[in-house]
Phi, psi and omega in degrees: 000111183236123176221153182289323181199165179231125175277124181246102184259349183288140182287159175294130183298142177295143178277121183294147177291144178228177187268009179215167180281108185283349186241037184296326181261119185215147181220125176248114183290154176295153177289342181246099179253016184291313185280330187216113179266359186301328179300331180255332178272331182279343175269132180238163179229160177206141170231151186228172186237006176080001176232015177105346178276165181201169166231142184199153177187194176262159175302325179289339186090358179280132174286122178239348181231153171296339183275355180283147177173155179275339172218097171255097192274140171271098185280341171230075190309136005268012183243208186062037188285128190226129178285115181250311175242125189266308186199170175232124172271100186253138183224140175244140176250120186202136177063030178082005180235147171261125184234116178285141172260350185263174179207142179222154173235140192235159164061252188256007180083353180273340177286153179293155175297127185213124353287182184233061182301337181297344177290348173268358183285123179259338180193143170236133177211166174256123172267094195069243175254006185269122178288141181226127175254132174248122182246140173251122183228104178051044178089348177270150179242122179240130175249138178240134179232148177226131175207173180236154177279124178302130178084003180225152170276067183226127177244139177248135174235115183245137175248121179248122178272095188288317181202151181169169187262348183201170181296155173228157178251134175256126171243130183226119172268121182260121184252136186238172175206186171197087184209151170306139187290351175273353188251177169234165184246132165244108199291326185055233179252028180301119179248113175270158174269120181234118184221152179285139173226175178303129177070010179164222188226144172245135180242126172244110188293326178193171179300126179090354179288152173293128182292148176249127179253128179243104195231169175210151176288324182224342183286152172279126181237120184237150182289149171218168171204093180215122180280131171257119192250154170069045165295132182264123184257097191292324180292326176294328175296316178298327182271003177071032183239179180303139192245352184247143182215145177249146178221150183262122170287104191251342182204147176241127178245141180219138178208144171265132182241126169278155174307131184091354182275172184209148175220143181237132171258134184246122182243118195203156167262358180276140178287330181226068178286167173295127181270329188282114183295323181295320179293317179296318181292322177298320178296320178297316180295320180294321175305313183291320177299320178296320178300313181296321178294316179300324182277355184052045182258006179301137177093351177233101184297331176296311178296319179303311182297320180291324177298317178292322176295320181299324183301331184293341186262338181276120186224164179280144170212117176279144181217124181052038178081000180253140176293139181209184180224157177209186183232125169284125188291329181183152177248130029258334201252352184277149170263209179264120181249138182300312182299309183299321181296314183291321178293322185278338189304315180301322178284314183290319189248324183275318179290348180251006176076014182266064188290326179296320179290324176301316179298316178300316180298315180296320178292320179303312182286330178298326180291344182254008177294134182218126182052040177075016182232142172277148177298141172286316178199162171256115187295154179298328186277005175084006178293178180297151179302152177261134184246056182243059178215141177262337187256337180304319182295323180287327174295333177304317180297315182294322179297317179294319177300315180295323178298313182293324178297329181276334190237342188056029182276084181290337179302321179292323177298314179302316183293319188267349184304317178299324178295315181295320179296322179294322178299314179300317181298316178297321180293325178288324179280325184114137181226207187301157169056030177074014178287117187196158171276131176284117182296342182288314184235357180078003178278160182265127179240164178182166175119146175219154176305137178085003182234138175247121188247339182267181182293339173277078197246024182293136177217126180245110186056243179263004183267110172274113189291315180234080186295320176052041177288137181124231183237090180291148187294317182288333178294320180282333171294318178293321178298314176300312182299318180296321179295317178294322177297317179298321177298319178294317179297320181300313178297326182295324185253015174087014176265165180278120181276354192300319183299318180289319178297321180298315179293321180295322178300319181293318178298317180300316178297316182287340182298342177301338180295339181282345186284126177259096186298325182296319184264344177081020173207186187277145165300147177284319177219139173242160179057037176276175179303331180251021180093211182266139183262114183271006186299143176279108178230163183279356185298332180293341179302330182292339175289347177251322191278333183295159184304323178245117182255135176271002182259145174286162187303322183293323179284328174302313180297320180296322178295312181298316182295319180295317180290323178296322186287326189239339186251334186287131175227172179300334182252016179133203182247142173294151178272352177205140180297142182296344178263003182274150174301137179089359180298136176229119187267354179242150183227107181180185181090195182288177183306316182294318180294317180294314179298328179291341178255352191306317180234025181246039180131339178304141180275136176240118181300326184298337181290349174297335179296299178298326175299314182297316180297318180294317179297319180293324178295323185276316190248348178049051183231077182298332179295321179293321179292320180299323177294322179298332181284347185307308180298328179287328174292316177297329179299340177299341180261015179219170177058257174268098189301123178091002179218186184235137186291167176289315183204179180212166180289144181293326179274148175302148005274021177059054178299135179293147184218172175064218188296149181278344182213115184239131187301309185285340173297307179297314186299315185287323175295318179295313181300314182290319178300316177297319178296316181297314180295324179292319185286335178265001178250115180301144177300133181090354179286156178293000000 
């Protein structure tokens, strides 16, 4: 379909009223971006599709990561993520001038950003979870929105001509790729097949590739084939990785817009996606309204924003032919990890009222238990799950306990009890990597040289940064908690709880070995290759925060006070006290340098969860904890707009780092905020 232009006379659809403020997160750039582009290049956005795919970029439109793209499709949901559509170079012609709205950076990063369409940006905001750019061009106002269709690898890009005195023309160059999202492209003589189809263009990157459809409801979309080379990816330079990428200009879209008109570009792997942008956007808005309603978050914009952020991580995963659900640990690059899933589940699914999905997630992982262990992760390449974790399995018990507390679904306990009993048995007998109960004291030990089993799992080449071989404090807190949970479950379904209580009693007695009388808090690891580790780390908080605590009240308080004094920051807790040997307050550089700092002082937002639970157990002051969440709520408006980062630097000003959206970061802030608001609101109150 080839036309010179398209007259778009239909008005921009009205935005339906909803029960919450859809525009809570908003950013107005400074008029002077000459000296510092970080406000628009340093802020990123992301939208997801519920099957592992996403679209993401910077507010400026400049590609800074290999993971950026308008259609990063999950070709083997929820993984197999592949960059298919990278960016759109969009230009408007109005009042006799051509004005680019896009921006690119080239070659070695020393050249200026060219063009610099973000200088026309008057406002960026999130409409629900949908990013919206408002551009001012010679008195005209153009809005651009990007969102994805739930359950499909389909992205919509809509341009709404909000106000102006005369028609304007939109020209859009659509650039594609076809690469694993961890890689970059050097195009060479790569020739893709690009051909016209109804309503647009079809791209076949190579024989057997999934076709890419570049379509429009009203615009003329015509084939092109021209490689644009040497996009400079500045964040990859900061991370010490390959910095150049090539992309193919595969299609040109053109439309004439009258004031009040709208045009939608559809980027998809579907042969027959929804073409009508207004219909697709209305469905997206309804999806979000339903989420907020299910979570009973109306009236609290903080909860609302976190509920929408939480939705990005819950995705579909089929297992053994059965539909199921799982959790993407973080965007851009993480898949579904067992540990992250179990820690995040109460916040993502229970605090939001998504009980059916929580049940699905628990069943999905139960089907993959092997030799008493939950998978650590499902690899991107589709290989068998990896079972190199000591704590994911123990978090499974706590997630099931939290699920039952929220739902009273004893049926799931009956179904999973044999799996849980088998897990306990394997840990008592011994399983992979030396994970076993020590017959001397009943505590759980584990670890072998070259393997990282706890959540502090950084490994650079053959260097395990925090091996924690022996008996880690949080592992034994989780072990004690799991045994008490099993005793409770046994009594609930008519089994004898005595055996579990007896083992738990012994663990509780032996837990006294973790107490470091000299320093007034817990050892991080005991019985390690080098003896007991006295370093101040946040792992001891779990001995206070978990539902069943093995510590007496005076020691609970001492742990909370020690962590508050040295580890607590506005964005979470440090992983190592700043006065401890080996502390590293900055997080950056190449992979070895970053991994070396990952758990050696770097701040992790998700740790605010166990700190809050521990503090509430000791001090019963939800108002104080709610105040602590303030900076993390404000963080929703920076870095990854609408979400919470994976970590931050240990030294002030605690710049956010790593993934822009992390499941357990969002989940724990959401869960704790919900707990605080519930505890300060009397039952039955309005």
